[in-house]
BAFI-3210 file (N, C-alpha, C; in Angstrom, 3 decimals, decimal comma, padded with zeros to 6 digits):
// residues 306
n [1|2|3|4|5|6|7|8|9|10|11|12|13|14|15|16|17|18|19|20|21|22|23|24|25|26|27|28|29|30|31|32|33|34|35|36|37|38|39|40|41|42|43|44|45|46|47|48|49|50|51|52|53|54|55|56|57|58|59|60|61|62|63|64|65|66|67|68|69|70|71|72|73|74|75|76|77|78|79|80|81|82|83|84|85|86|87|88|89|90|91|92|93|94|95|96|97|98|99|100|101|102|103|104|105|106|107|108|109|110|111|112|113|114|115|116|117|118|119|120|121|122|123|124|125|126|127|128|129|130|131|132|133|134|135|136|137|138|139|140|141|142|143|144|145|146|147|148|149|150|151|152|153|154|155|156|157|158|159|160|161|162|163|164|165|166|167|168|169|170|171|172|173|174|175|176|177|178|179|180|181|182|183|184|185|186|187|188|189|190|191|192|193|194|195|196|197|198|199|200|201|202|203|204|205|206|207|208|209|210|211|212|213|214|215|216|217|218|219|220|221|222|223|224|225|226|227|228|229|230|231|232|233|234|235|236|237|238|239|240|241|242|243|244|245|246|247|248|249|250|251|252|253|254|255|256|257|258|259|260|261|262|263|264|265|266|267|268|269|270|271|272|273|274|275|276|277|278|279|280|281|282|283|284|285|286|287|288|289|290|291|292|293|294|295|296|297|298|299|300|301|302|303|304|305|306]
n.u [000,821|001,833|003,992|002,749|001,024|002,750|003,870|002,037|000,890|001,432|002,335|001,534|002,744|002,187|004,359|005,583|007,933|011,493|012,983|011,104|010,613|013,063|013,127|010,810|011,367|013,508|012,271|010,484|012,215|013,443|011,271|011,077|009,615|008,539|010,430|010,791|008,270|007,118|006,278|007,208|005,528|005,980|003,941|002,540|000,395|-002,369|-003,539|-004,196|-006,337|-006,942|-008,968|-011,121|-010,397|-008,806|-008,229|-010,945|-010,894|-011,877|-012,955|-013,019|-014,861|-013,853|-011,909|-008,626|-006,841|-008,023|-008,161|-009,193|-010,006|-012,216|-012,653|-013,898|-015,214|-013,645|-014,622|-013,771|-015,398|-018,060|-017,476|-016,340|-013,654|-011,645|-008,944|-008,284|-009,339|-007,449|-006,403|-007,943|-006,729|-005,172|-006,026|-005,904|-003,155|-002,093|-003,211|-001,922|000,775|000,559|-000,248|-002,947|-006,126|-008,514|-011,784|-013,462|-015,537|-017,856|-018,982|-019,604|-018,207|-017,205|-014,935|-015,328|-018,005|-019,370|-020,109|-019,532|-020,574|-019,407|-021,079|-023,043|-024,398|-024,745|-024,098|-025,048|-025,480|-028,233|-027,775|-025,290|-025,003|-027,331|-027,067|-027,197|-024,828|-023,206|-024,138|-026,316|-028,073|-028,766|-031,116|-032,422|-032,898|-031,270|-028,745|-028,670|-028,626|-026,182|-024,408|-024,939|-024,000|-021,282|-020,155|-020,925|-023,128|-026,435|-028,265|-029,160|-028,783|-030,109|-029,070|-029,628|-028,442|-025,090|-022,465|-021,913|-019,751|-018,672|-017,395|-017,852|-020,445|-021,851|-020,507|-020,533|-018,613|-018,157|-020,319|-021,631|-020,637|-019,852|-019,183|-019,179|-020,877|-023,477|-023,573|-023,677|-021,971|-023,062|-022,814|-023,682|-024,988|-024,939|-025,799|-028,651|-028,775|-026,806|-025,860|-025,541|-027,181|-029,940|-029,809|-028,104|-029,525|-031,784|-030,597|-029,811|-032,296|-033,354|-031,621|-032,261|-034,716|-034,191|-033,814|-032,137|-031,712|-032,939|-034,830|-034,046|-033,152|-030,533|-027,768|-027,445|-025,097|-024,579|-022,335|-020,433|-020,046|-017,323|-016,911|-017,653|-015,254|-013,117|-011,588|-009,916|-012,279|-014,220|-016,450|-015,352|-015,361|-015,312|-015,104|-015,438|-016,041|-014,504|-012,530|-009,863|-009,707|-007,330|-005,128|-004,499|-004,963|-006,880|-007,120|-007,973|-009,399|-008,732|-009,421|-008,451|-010,512|-013,164|-014,787|-013,189|-012,094|-014,354|-015,313|-013,153|-013,275|-015,711|-015,127|-013,064|-014,427|-015,916|-014,060|-012,500|-010,351|-008,449|-006,012|-006,977|-006,207|-005,841|-005,267|-004,073|-005,887|-006,254|-004,841|-005,032|-007,810|-008,299|-007,937|-010,286|-010,828|-010,026|-008,542|-009,662|-010,211|-007,749|-006,763|-006,815|-007,917|-006,535|-007,747|-006,634|-004,797|-003,542|-000,832|002,372|004,328|006,525]
n.v [-001,200|001,312|001,604|001,903|004,135|006,193|007,125|008,856|010,488|012,137|010,070|009,343|007,413|005,552|004,640|002,604|002,972|003,805|001,608|000,248|002,230|002,347|-000,252|-000,283|001,786|000,660|-001,557|-000,257|001,150|-001,024|-001,954|-000,068|002,273|005,685|007,454|010,148|011,030|009,937|010,000|009,090|008,787|008,943|007,481|005,505|002,658|000,432|-001,172|-001,321|000,204|002,836|004,296|004,265|005,107|007,280|010,786|012,526|014,395|017,738|020,535|023,961|026,401|029,569|030,157|031,204|029,244|026,489|023,710|021,250|018,915|016,296|014,786|012,059|009,936|006,827|003,646|001,004|-000,319|-000,472|-001,373|-003,903|-004,599|-003,941|-003,245|-002,005|000,493|002,266|003,420|005,616|008,028|008,666|010,291|013,007|013,200|012,874|015,138|017,138|016,782|017,388|019,958|020,754|022,104|020,824|019,545|018,572|015,976|014,717|012,091|008,719|007,501|006,021|006,334|004,579|004,189|006,110|007,697|010,074|012,301|014,638|016,658|017,325|015,011|012,195|008,804|006,074|003,424|001,842|-000,309|000,196|003,032|003,433|001,632|000,434|000,103|002,199|005,111|005,283|007,151|008,914|009,915|008,904|011,245|013,074|012,017|012,395|015,213|015,649|014,546|016,286|018,719|018,204|017,260|018,909|018,326|017,960|016,015|012,844|009,508|006,422|003,108|-000,438|-003,153|-004,507|-006,665|-010,224|-011,354|-008,925|-007,174|-004,599|-003,854|-003,345|-001,451|001,136|001,171|-001,321|-001,933|000,097|002,726|006,049|007,016|009,314|012,491|011,666|008,944|005,676|002,883|-000,350|-003,138|-006,468|-009,755|-012,686|-015,277|-016,773|-018,347|-017,524|-015,869|-013,144|-012,345|-011,416|-009,042|-007,344|-007,122|-005,771|-003,305|-002,420|-002,076|-000,070|002,048|002,382|003,598|006,063|009,661|012,674|016,054|017,555|015,940|014,065|010,818|008,683|007,214|003,839|001,394|-002,009|-003,998|-006,857|-009,507|-011,166|-014,756|-016,607|-015,950|-017,426|-017,695|-019,585|-020,940|-018,950|-016,642|-014,031|-010,426|-009,892|-007,728|-005,989|-003,362|-002,041|-000,163|002,220|005,543|007,241|009,958|009,491|006,855|003,905|001,769|-001,553|-004,141|-007,571|-011,123|-013,527|-014,678|-015,824|-013,642|-011,416|-010,227|-009,241|-007,317|-005,504|-004,685|-003,266|-001,137|000,056|001,070|003,025|004,740|006,244|008,011|007,237|004,808|001,578|-000,685|-003,935|-005,368|-008,075|-009,120|-011,149|-011,805|-009,425|-009,067|-011,034|-009,813|-008,532|-006,318|-004,086|-002,353|000,309|000,543|000,808|003,229|006,855|009,583|012,811|015,965|017,871|020,689|023,689|024,460|024,998|022,505|021,291]
n.w [000,000|000,884|-000,824|-003,332|-002,905|-002,152|-004,459|-005,408|-003,468|-000,291|002,407|005,665|008,200|011,054|013,716|016,402|017,984|018,203|017,232|015,679|013,801|012,404|011,318|009,716|007,910|006,529|005,330|003,629|001,943|000,697|-000,678|-002,560|-002,140|-002,471|-000,711|-000,096|000,043|002,250|005,611|008,799|011,735|015,149|016,985|019,256|018,834|019,447|017,491|013,906|012,922|011,680|010,388|012,121|014,753|014,285|013,291|011,722|008,972|008,153|006,132|006,583|005,244|003,988|005,855|006,861|007,604|006,688|007,215|009,503|012,157|013,245|016,395|017,756|020,386|020,803|021,475|021,284|019,376|020,446|023,018|022,812|022,779|025,162|025,553|023,182|023,369|024,154|021,903|021,460|022,008|019,844|017,683|018,539|018,992|016,424|015,175|016,636|015,871|013,172|013,311|013,271|014,026|016,444|016,705|019,439|020,249|022,479|021,980|020,908|018,001|014,966|012,216|010,077|010,034|008,693|005,575|003,179|000,515|-000,218|-000,920|000,869|001,725|003,821|004,307|006,355|008,841|010,486|012,170|013,320|014,180|015,643|017,598|020,910|022,218|021,615|021,742|023,893|024,983|023,040|020,614|017,377|015,877|017,265|016,756|013,995|013,905|015,111|013,188|011,075|012,114|012,627|010,278|008,265|006,667|005,222|004,837|005,827|005,081|005,753|005,948|006,557|007,932|008,285|006,958|007,378|009,972|010,594|013,121|013,838|014,016|011,599|009,787|007,349|005,346|004,339|002,826|001,263|-000,881|-001,874|-005,190|-006,632|-006,365|-006,891|-007,354|-006,115|-004,976|-004,243|-002,248|-003,102|-002,626|-004,470|-003,988|-002,843|-000,574|001,080|004,107|003,898|001,881|002,205|003,965|002,424|000,049|000,992|001,720|-000,815|-002,061|-000,448|-001,100|-003,791|-003,591|-002,515|-002,496|-003,514|-002,171|-004,110|-005,087|-006,899|-008,116|-006,868|-008,617|-008,515|-008,243|-008,557|-006,674|-006,758|-004,307|-002,669|-002,399|000,653|003,148|005,422|008,671|010,959|011,423|011,543|009,994|007,896|007,407|004,432|001,722|-001,335|-001,247|000,550|-000,270|-001,011|-001,992|-003,682|-004,779|-007,564|-007,892|-007,074|-004,423|-004,004|-002,074|-002,632|-002,837|-003,816|-005,283|-007,464|-008,113|-007,972|-010,342|-011,678|-009,864|-009,816|-012,471|-012,558|-010,842|-012,269|-014,461|-013,193|-012,129|-014,190|-014,464|-012,706|-011,705|-011,029|-008,582|-007,466|-004,316|-002,490|000,271|002,052|004,384|005,818|006,234|008,032|010,404|010,624|009,002|006,216|003,426|003,394|006,084|007,364|006,689|006,416|004,827|004,109|003,347|000,528|001,105|000,079|001,268|002,697|004,325|006,724]
ca.u [000,000|002,674|004,805|001,914|000,479|003,797|004,142|000,944|000,504|002,215|001,835|001,949|002,657|002,466|005,246|005,515|009,145|012,660|013,353|010,111|010,823|014,195|012,762|009,818|012,043|014,295|011,348|009,931|013,272|013,594|010,096|011,183|008,648|009,070|010,650|010,625|006,840|006,687|006,634|006,950|005,148|006,180|002,730|002,209|-000,996|-002,678|-003,780|-003,996|-007,611|-006,898|-010,245|-012,105|-009,977|-008,023|-008,979|-011,705|-010,581|-012,914|-012,494|-013,879|-014,868|-013,641|-010,882|-007,258|-006,346|-009,317|-008,140|-009,388|-010,428|-013,121|-012,196|-014,962|-014,786|-013,524|-014,820|-013,515|-016,541|-019,149|-016,979|-015,974|-012,219|-011,297|-007,558|-008,196|-009,799|-006,270|-006,172|-008,784|-005,885|-004,337|-006,484|-005,353|-001,705|-001,848|-003,544|-000,868|001,966|000,285|-000,608|-004,324|-007,059|-009,365|-013,106|-013,586|-016,955|-018,014|-019,897|-018,925|-018,396|-016,026|-014,889|-015,840|-019,473|-019,951|-019,651|-020,083|-020,368|-018,815|-022,109|-024,100|-025,100|-024,025|-024,644|-024,655|-026,351|-028,964|-027,167|-024,161|-025,177|-028,447|-026,768|-027,141|-023,464|-022,486|-024,653|-027,678|-028,940|-029,076|-032,154|-032,083|-032,862|-030,097|-027,583|-028,703|-028,174|-024,739|-023,729|-025,074|-023,157|-019,855|-019,695|-021,370|-024,096|-027,828|-029,122|-028,652|-029,425|-029,927|-029,207|-029,982|-027,395|-023,869|-022,217|-021,547|-018,368|-018,248|-017,539|-018,116|-021,903|-022,400|-019,916|-020,971|-017,551|-018,178|-021,565|-022,040|-019,660|-020,037|-018,181|-019,234|-021,975|-024,783|-023,434|-023,355|-021,709|-023,719|-022,464|-024,772|-024,624|-025,720|-026,278|-029,774|-028,588|-025,773|-026,442|-025,479|-028,083|-031,119|-029,515|-027,549|-030,629|-032,597|-029,877|-029,887|-033,656|-033,490|-030,898|-033,013|-035,851|-033,760|-033,705|-031,357|-032,519|-033,681|-035,807|-033,500|-032,645|-029,117|-027,417|-026,995|-024,346|-024,330|-020,961|-020,498|-019,339|-016,539|-017,458|-017,313|-013,849|-013,100|-010,313|-010,086|-013,675|-015,138|-016,690|-014,681|-016,111|-014,633|-015,928|-014,724|-016,388|-013,554|-011,429|-009,358|-009,557|-006,170|-005,104|-004,514|-005,182|-007,837|-006,651|-009,156|-009,079|-009,136|-009,379|-008,213|-011,880|-013,604|-015,438|-012,214|-011,943|-015,563|-015,359|-012,155|-013,769|-016,733|-014,466|-012,311|-015,388|-016,402|-012,934|-011,714|-009,154|-007,542|-005,642|-007,578|-005,233|-006,263|-004,242|-004,530|-006,192|-006,635|-004,248|-005,529|-009,205|-008,308|-008,070|-011,661|-010,880|-009,250|-007,755|-010,295|-010,166|-006,416|-006,360|-007,664|-007,455|-006,492|-008,020|-005,482|-004,804|-002,333|000,038|003,632|004,457|007,859]
ca.v [000,000|002,506|001,686|002,447|005,447|007,214|007,674|009,748|011,387|011,961|009,025|009,377|006,056|005,544|003,597|002,583|003,368|004,013|000,358|000,012|003,235|001,916|-001,459|000,071|002,558|-000,273|-002,342|000,603|001,386|-002,263|-002,061|001,046|003,339|007,035|007,825|011,591|011,270|009,137|010,522|008,153|009,497|008,075|007,474|004,093|002,245|-000,961|-001,862|-000,531|000,638|004,298|004,856|004,320|005,887|008,437|012,022|012,694|015,764|018,570|021,819|025,073|027,399|030,959|030,313|031,283|027,879|025,800|022,302|020,900|017,514|015,854|013,699|011,462|008,897|005,465|002,749|-000,397|-000,847|-000,838|-002,014|-005,306|-004,808|-002,878|-002,819|-001,168|001,846|003,107|004,139|006,803|009,226|008,827|011,387|014,278|013,189|013,138|016,531|017,972|016,688|018,048|021,344|020,926|022,257|019,664|019,651|017,437|015,648|013,696|011,033|007,569|007,404|005,555|006,848|003,596|004,113|007,216|007,857|011,329|012,512|015,942|017,602|017,436|013,763|011,202|007,452|005,327|002,272|001,762|-001,326|000,754|004,307|003,354|000,545|000,899|000,034|003,405|006,306|004,859|008,279|009,759|009,439|008,958|012,647|013,714|011,550|013,092|016,598|015,565|014,359|017,517|019,767|017,874|016,918|019,887|017,708|018,309|014,880|011,578|008,351|005,280|001,724|-001,300|-003,921|-004,797|-008,024|-011,234|-011,330|-007,563|-006,922|-003,180|-003,659|-002,864|-000,250|001,435|001,031|-002,667|-002,219|001,112|003,811|007,028|007,154|010,760|013,077|011,072|007,520|004,858|001,452|-001,099|-004,558|-007,430|-011,174|-013,372|-016,576|-016,576|-019,122|-016,884|-015,037|-011,739|-012,064|-010,617|-007,664|-006,536|-006,835|-004,719|-002,040|-002,040|-001,590|001,233|003,033|002,646|004,455|007,324|010,843|013,768|017,193|018,067|014,940|013,196|009,520|008,381|006,076|002,764|000,406|-003,228|-004,464|-008,247|-009,875|-012,400|-015,881|-016,579|-016,065|-017,847|-017,806|-020,339|-021,337|-017,815|-015,855|-012,738|-009,397|-009,623|-006,898|-005,136|-001,964|-001,472|000,372|003,543|006,424|008,116|011,032|008,999|005,415|003,348|000,475|-002,391|-005,452|-008,772|-012,262|-014,729|-015,160|-015,646|-012,345|-010,325|-009,567|-008,487|-006,137|-004,561|-004,138|-002,263|000,038|000,727|001,848|004,145|005,639|006,214|008,852|006,670|003,408|000,729|-001,736|-004,907|-005,843|-009,226|-008,754|-012,339|-011,729|-008,239|-009,239|-011,905|-008,897|-008,022|-005,056|-004,116|-001,182|001,537|000,544|001,134|004,508|008,023|010,606|014,207|016,821|018,643|022,119|024,204|025,176|024,289|021,790|020,701]
ca.w [000,000|000,986|-002,039|-004,407|-002,586|-002,030|-005,793|-005,792|-002,388|000,932|003,288|007,063|008,731|012,486|014,230|017,867|018,682|017,338|016,566|014,630|012,759|011,577|010,580|008,707|006,867|005,715|004,503|002,583|000,957|-000,076|-001,550|-003,503|-001,891|-002,676|000,682|000,072|000,216|003,390|006,929|009,884|012,950|016,304|017,806|019,533|018,662|019,766|016,227|012,691|012,355|011,649|009,945|013,196|015,911|013,873|013,038|010,490|008,556|007,560|005,608|006,997|004,176|004,349|006,885|006,368|007,818|006,625|007,602|010,910|012,242|014,295|017,264|018,542|021,331|020,284|022,627|020,930|018,635|021,342|024,229|022,580|022,987|026,095|025,356|021,988|023,673|024,320|020,654|021,436|022,130|018,653|016,819|019,018|018,813|015,004|014,918|017,224|015,029|011,896|013,551|012,799|015,147|016,706|017,307|020,360|020,386|023,516|021,550|020,313|016,561|014,228|010,854|009,139|010,106|007,937|004,195|002,664|-000,923|-000,460|-001,357|001,865|002,008|004,621|004,395|007,547|009,077|011,747|013,028|014,050|014,871|016,593|018,536|022,299|022,751|021,234|022,432|024,240|025,391|021,891|019,714|015,953|015,487|017,863|016,002|012,714|014,113|015,376|011,911|010,303|012,686|012,621|008,936|007,291|005,758|005,532|004,518|006,354|004,477|006,644|005,526|007,667|008,605|007,542|006,491|008,371|010,419|010,878|014,555|014,074|014,002|010,344|009,208|005,987|004,342|003,772|002,115|000,286|-000,980|-002,931|-006,244|-006,840|-005,604|-007,188|-007,665|-004,951|-005,141|-003,175|-002,249|-003,184|-002,589|-005,499|-003,516|-001,918|000,653|001,894|005,157|003,507|000,758|002,567|004,399|001,348|-000,875|001,603|001,574|-002,234|-002,322|000,208|-001,903|-005,022|-003,283|-001,915|-003,351|-002,947|-001,741|-005,268|-005,477|-007,942|-007,681|-006,978|-009,467|-007,626|-009,016|-007,773|-006,556|-006,279|-003,082|-002,770|-001,660|002,077|003,560|006,820|009,386|012,209|011,566|011,645|008,783|007,909|006,671|003,164|000,853|-002,281|-000,979|001,504|-001,061|-000,657|-003,147|-003,571|-005,775|-008,936|-007,866|-006,118|-003,924|-003,779|-001,506|-003,364|-001,930|-004,614|-005,456|-008,847|-008,316|-007,914|-011,639|-011,965|-008,997|-010,312|-013,727|-012,251|-010,280|-013,343|-015,245|-012,401|-011,849|-015,428|-014,395|-011,714|-011,878|-009,996|-008,289|-006,465|-003,390|-001,729|001,654|002,813|005,723|006,511|006,647|009,213|011,535|010,518|008,269|004,973|003,050|003,880|007,547|007,892|006,107|006,660|003,896|004,507|002,179|000,068|001,376|-000,555|002,193|002,890|005,598|006,819]
c.u [000,858|003,494|003,999|001,496|001,543|004,205|003,128|000,575|001,391|001,527|002,412|001,702|003,047|003,372|005,314|006,729|010,300|013,019|012,392|010,300|011,960|013,828|011,784|010,471|012,851|013,392|010,794|010,973|013,470|012,441|010,053|010,023|009,324|009,267|010,557|009,167|006,262|007,182|006,247|006,708|005,235|004,998|002,363|000,717|-001,156|-002,839|-003,895|-005,236|-007,802|-008,233|-011,172|-011,670|-009,214|-008,873|-009,755|-011,574|-011,789|-012,270|-013,504|-013,775|-014,606|-012,599|-009,509|-006,560|-007,564|-009,315|-008,296|-009,773|-011,386|-012,470|-013,372|-014,381|-014,735|-013,607|-014,661|-014,708|-017,630|-018,704|-016,570|-014,521|-011,685|-009,880|-007,422|-008,627|-008,643|-005,989|-007,059|-007,958|-005,187|-004,746|-005,876|-003,841|-001,335|-002,099|-002,466|000,392|001,780|-000,050|-002,004|-005,246|-008,046|-010,712|-013,338|-015,070|-017,129|-019,077|-019,080|-019,243|-017,098|-016,103|-015,442|-017,348|-020,151|-019,320|-020,325|-019,758|-019,736|-019,797|-023,312|-024,839|-024,194|-024,799|-024,162|-025,625|-027,026|-028,291|-026,042|-024,545|-026,358|-028,246|-026,615|-025,744|-022,605|-022,972|-026,102|-028,612|-029,326|-030,140|-031,649|-031,955|-031,651|-028,814|-027,522|-028,205|-026,674|-023,956|-023,788|-024,106|-021,667|-019,300|-020,115|-022,328|-025,505|-028,802|-028,454|-029,463|-029,083|-030,095|-029,431|-028,784|-026,216|-023,727|-021,799|-020,066|-017,847|-018,485|-017,755|-019,602|-022,361|-021,821|-020,274|-019,899|-017,379|-019,405|-021,958|-021,073|-020,048|-018,870|-018,065|-020,475|-023,292|-024,742|-022,959|-023,099|-022,323|-023,376|-023,721|-024,209|-025,532|-026,352|-027,412|-029,623|-027,523|-026,421|-026,378|-026,529|-029,202|-030,756|-028,939|-028,617|-031,520|-031,915|-029,964|-031,253|-033,905|-032,823|-031,655|-034,186|-035,469|-033,626|-032,782|-032,282|-033,360|-034,743|-035,328|-032,999|-031,127|-028,935|-026,807|-026,356|-024,099|-022,847|-020,997|-019,738|-018,448|-017,269|-017,029|-015,824|-013,839|-011,681|-010,584|-011,566|-014,678|-015,251|-016,045|-015,470|-015,391|-015,567|-015,041|-015,017|-015,384|-012,307|-011,042|-009,134|-008,388|-006,179|-005,243|-004,743|-006,323|-007,317|-007,851|-008,739|-009,570|-008,781|-009,110|-009,527|-012,285|-014,252|-014,470|-012,191|-013,168|-015,666|-014,363|-012,613|-014,805|-016,081|-013,650|-013,229|-015,818|-015,313|-012,016|-010,434|-008,147|-007,199|-006,212|-006,696|-005,796|-005,084|-004,808|-004,708|-006,617|-006,086|-004,812|-006,941|-009,332|-008,359|-009,392|-011,739|-010,090|-008,679|-008,361|-010,150|-008,823|-005,905|-007,285|-007,146|-007,481|-006,780|-006,797|-005,710|-003,484|-001,572|001,281|003,634|005,815|007,757]
c.v [001,255|002,692|002,306|003,883|006,534|007,790|008,735|010,765|011,142|010,941|009,248|007,994|006,085|004,368|003,721|003,174|003,488|002,759|000,043|000,996|002,823|000,712|-001,146|000,842|001,647|-001,085|-001,502|000,925|000,159|-002,469|-000,943|002,027|004,677|007,680|009,328|011,951|010,473|009,784|009,490|008,940|008,546|008,238|006,013|003,827|000,788|-001,760|-000,843|000,220|002,154|004,926|005,112|005,176|007,151|009,676|011,941|014,151|016,446|019,858|022,884|026,170|028,790|031,194|030,401|029,940|026,960|024,371|022,143|019,426|017,311|014,736|013,245|010,465|007,557|004,511|001,273|-001,071|-001,375|-001,615|-003,463|-005,608|-003,679|-002,359|-001,864|000,268|002,800|003,935|005,378|008,092|009,587|010,032|012,717|014,328|013,445|014,608|017,466|017,949|017,414|019,529|021,692|021,092|021,092|020,103|018,401|017,178|014,502|012,656|009,928|007,520|006,925|006,047|005,888|003,487|005,196|007,298|009,097|011,496|013,853|016,997|017,563|016,175|012,821|009,886|006,799|004,165|002,353|000,791|-000,748|001,991|004,324|002,251|001,100|000,798|001,228|004,596|006,070|006,007|009,176|009,111|009,485|010,410|013,369|013,283|012,228|014,529|016,631|015,429|015,627|018,592|019,475|017,618|017,930|019,309|018,157|017,194|013,603|010,449|007,115|003,969|000,862|-001,921|-004,159|-006,263|-008,938|-011,132|-009,964|-007,247|-005,449|-002,861|-002,930|-001,576|-000,105|001,114|-000,393|-002,914|-001,180|002,283|004,768|006,970|008,622|011,267|012,337|009,566|006,756|003,423|000,717|-002,574|-005,412|-008,844|-011,933|-014,664|-016,389|-017,327|-018,524|-015,936|-013,543|-011,355|-011,102|-009,207|-006,784|-006,188|-005,732|-003,361|-001,519|-001,449|-000,248|002,321|003,386|003,592|005,818|008,421|011,858|014,937|017,776|017,089|013,983|011,883|009,490|007,256|005,001|001,666|-000,826|-003,608|-005,897|-008,436|-011,081|-013,533|-015,824|-016,800|-016,380|-017,855|-018,458|-020,613|-020,207|-017,087|-014,481|-011,725|-008,987|-008,865|-006,080|-003,658|-001,282|-000,952|001,767|004,349|007,369|009,129|010,504|007,497|005,092|001,972|-000,341|-003,711|-006,575|-009,982|-013,586|-015,456|-014,966|-014,293|-011,167|-009,528|-008,712|-007,215|-005,081|-003,913|-003,048|-000,983|000,786|001,551|003,114|005,158|005,699|007,037|008,349|005,229|002,599|-000,502|-002,654|-005,365|-006,993|-008,857|-009,954|-012,288|-010,550|-008,464|-010,238|-011,088|-008,157|-006,623|-005,179|-002,727|000,119|001,651|001,008|002,471|005,618|009,165|011,988|015,060|017,641|020,126|022,672|025,095|024,351|023,623|021,130|019,203]
c.w [000,000|-000,285|-003,182|-004,103|-002,578|-003,378|-006,186|-004,718|-001,177|001,827|004,681|007,654|010,204|012,857|015,747|018,557|017,694|016,561|015,428|013,482|011,828|010,717|009,445|007,568|005,952|004,795|003,360|001,515|000,083|-001,044|-002,591|-003,380|-002,139|-001,308|000,922|000,337|001,380|004,680|007,981|011,163|014,130|017,264|018,052|019,359|019,092|018,482|015,098|012,202|012,422|011,265|011,122|014,375|015,549|013,644|011,734|010,079|007,921|007,047|005,984|005,944|004,738|005,420|006,249|006,510|007,844|007,162|009,112|010,960|013,399|015,091|018,112|019,537|020,612|021,465|022,258|020,285|019,576|022,559|024,053|022,937|023,868|025,867|024,179|022,261|023,910|023,067|020,521|021,464|020,819|017,812|017,241|018,828|017,356|014,689|015,462|016,364|013,701|012,069|013,088|014,012|015,223|017,267|018,143|020,631|021,391|023,174|020,902|018,827|015,934|012,784|009,821|009,111|009,297|006,555|003,627|001,188|-001,250|-000,890|-000,416|002,234|002,798|004,617|005,679|007,734|010,440|012,704|013,870|014,853|015,837|017,620|019,952|022,903|022,332|022,080|022,836|024,606|024,220|021,012|018,278|015,478|016,028|017,150|014,641|012,856|014,388|014,076|011,068|010,798|012,541|011,230|007,881|006,264|006,141|005,171|005,017|005,734|005,296|005,884|006,766|008,355|007,677|007,226|007,632|008,706|010,789|012,344|014,883|014,127|012,745|009,814|007,734|004,955|003,835|002,893|001,069|000,316|-002,105|-003,907|-006,640|-006,105|-005,765|-007,452|-006,430|-005,396|-003,966|-003,302|-002,283|-003,139|-003,549|-005,015|-002,502|-000,605|001,572|002,908|004,836|002,471|001,156|003,033|003,291|000,310|-000,312|001,471|000,144|-002,560|-001,645|-000,626|-003,177|-004,783|-002,726|-002,962|-002,678|-002,623|-002,878|-005,740|-006,539|-007,344|-007,750|-007,998|-008,578|-008,489|-008,148|-007,814|-006,025|-004,980|-003,351|-002,069|-000,209|002,318|005,052|007,377|010,727|012,488|011,626|010,314|008,935|007,079|005,385|002,232|-000,072|-002,036|-000,066|000,785|-000,572|-001,931|-002,895|-004,710|-007,201|-009,030|-006,909|-005,719|-003,470|-003,147|-002,407|-002,523|-002,645|-004,862|-006,917|-009,132|-008,285|-009,217|-011,966|-011,144|-009,464|-011,614|-013,505|-011,735|-011,330|-014,237|-014,510|-012,060|-013,067|-015,370|-013,373|-012,096|-010,715|-009,805|-007,207|-005,622|-002,574|-000,260|002,490|004,235|006,509|007,039|007,796|010,495|011,538|009,921|006,988|004,700|003,566|005,386|008,111|007,361|006,587|005,794|004,529|003,287|001,807|000,343|000,874|000,410|002,404|004,258|005,625|007,009]
res [m|v|q|i|l|s|a|h|e|r|v|y|l|l|v|n|d|d|a|t|e|r|a|v|a|e|r|l|r|n|a|r|a|a|m|d|n|v|s|l|l|k|i|p|t|v|d|v|w|m|r|d|y|g|p|t|f|v|i|r|d|g|r|e|e|p|l|a|c|n|d|w|i|f|n|g|w|g|g|k|y|q|a|y|e|e|d|d|r|v|a|k|e|i|a|a|l|l|g|v|p|v|f|d|h|p|v|v|l|e|g|g|s|i|e|v|n|g|a|g|v|c|l|t|t|e|q|c|l|l|n|k|n|r|n|p|r|l|s|r|g|e|i|e|r|l|l|e|e|t|l|g|v|d|q|i|l|w|l|g|a|g|i|a|g|d|d|t|d|g|h|i|d|d|i|a|r|f|v|n|e|t|t|v|l|c|a|l|e|a|n|p|r|d|e|n|y|a|p|l|r|e|n|f|e|r|l|q|g|m|r|d|r|r|g|a|k|f|t|i|v|p|l|p|s|p|g|p|v|h|h|e|g|s|r|l|p|a|s|y|a|n|f|y|i|a|n|e|v|v|l|v|p|v|f|d|d|p|n|d|a|g|a|l|g|i|l|r|e|l|f|p|t|r|e|v|i|g|l|s|c|a|e|v|v|a|g|l|g|a|i|h|c|v|t|q|q|e|p|e|i|f|r|s|r|s]
***
């Protein structure tokens, strides 16, 4: 991932200590990463899921320094992993190193649970954001107002449940993603006997019935699912929707599955100005996440930074 991305954008990579920094730098040099475009930040972490505990960047219009970030509470995906809650501090540490102001929000929210189109629309799921293991005192309406205020959106679109094996309680980044302001990729399962078939079909049907603020339909593009992926007897949340959009490339998780080629073909049609690259994620998804989960994009702001 770093080797590919560093040719197109600056990559900030967190390392735990001096020894890890030296080892990682050597591995990246051996992989021929563009080291001038890689910054190693010495911030210890429990695990790699930057999307969920890291800062979510926002741009404030009309400001001399427009870049800022949101920092929500990370509670280990609903209190499932107490040790992982230590990573809740990471967002502020990253913001401090980058010199970016922080909006501190005393509510539980993970970055993988929200998907925005850059034009006022946010996609999320009822299974996650309405789950009592996140913010039991907040109503649906209060959560909607929170998203509107923190993300600068004015329309919240709710899907139902996520995919099997997802310990995040249905994060949106495994089931539906915006390609542009009006086009949504939606994961579907072709096998009616698969446990993902019904919930993904329901999400697809909900999306087909949704309208933007002008009353126009969204373009909904079906995205196939890989066959079931298991590790130590457990179903894993394998999904092609867990891709990362970079400046000139799109990195897509693949699973040595017959549907890999079809999913990559669909994404290549939808991102004609970017190179779409499949990366094997069989080992990564064993940790219950993939490429989108371990990344967090920073909007481009034209200012110098040492």
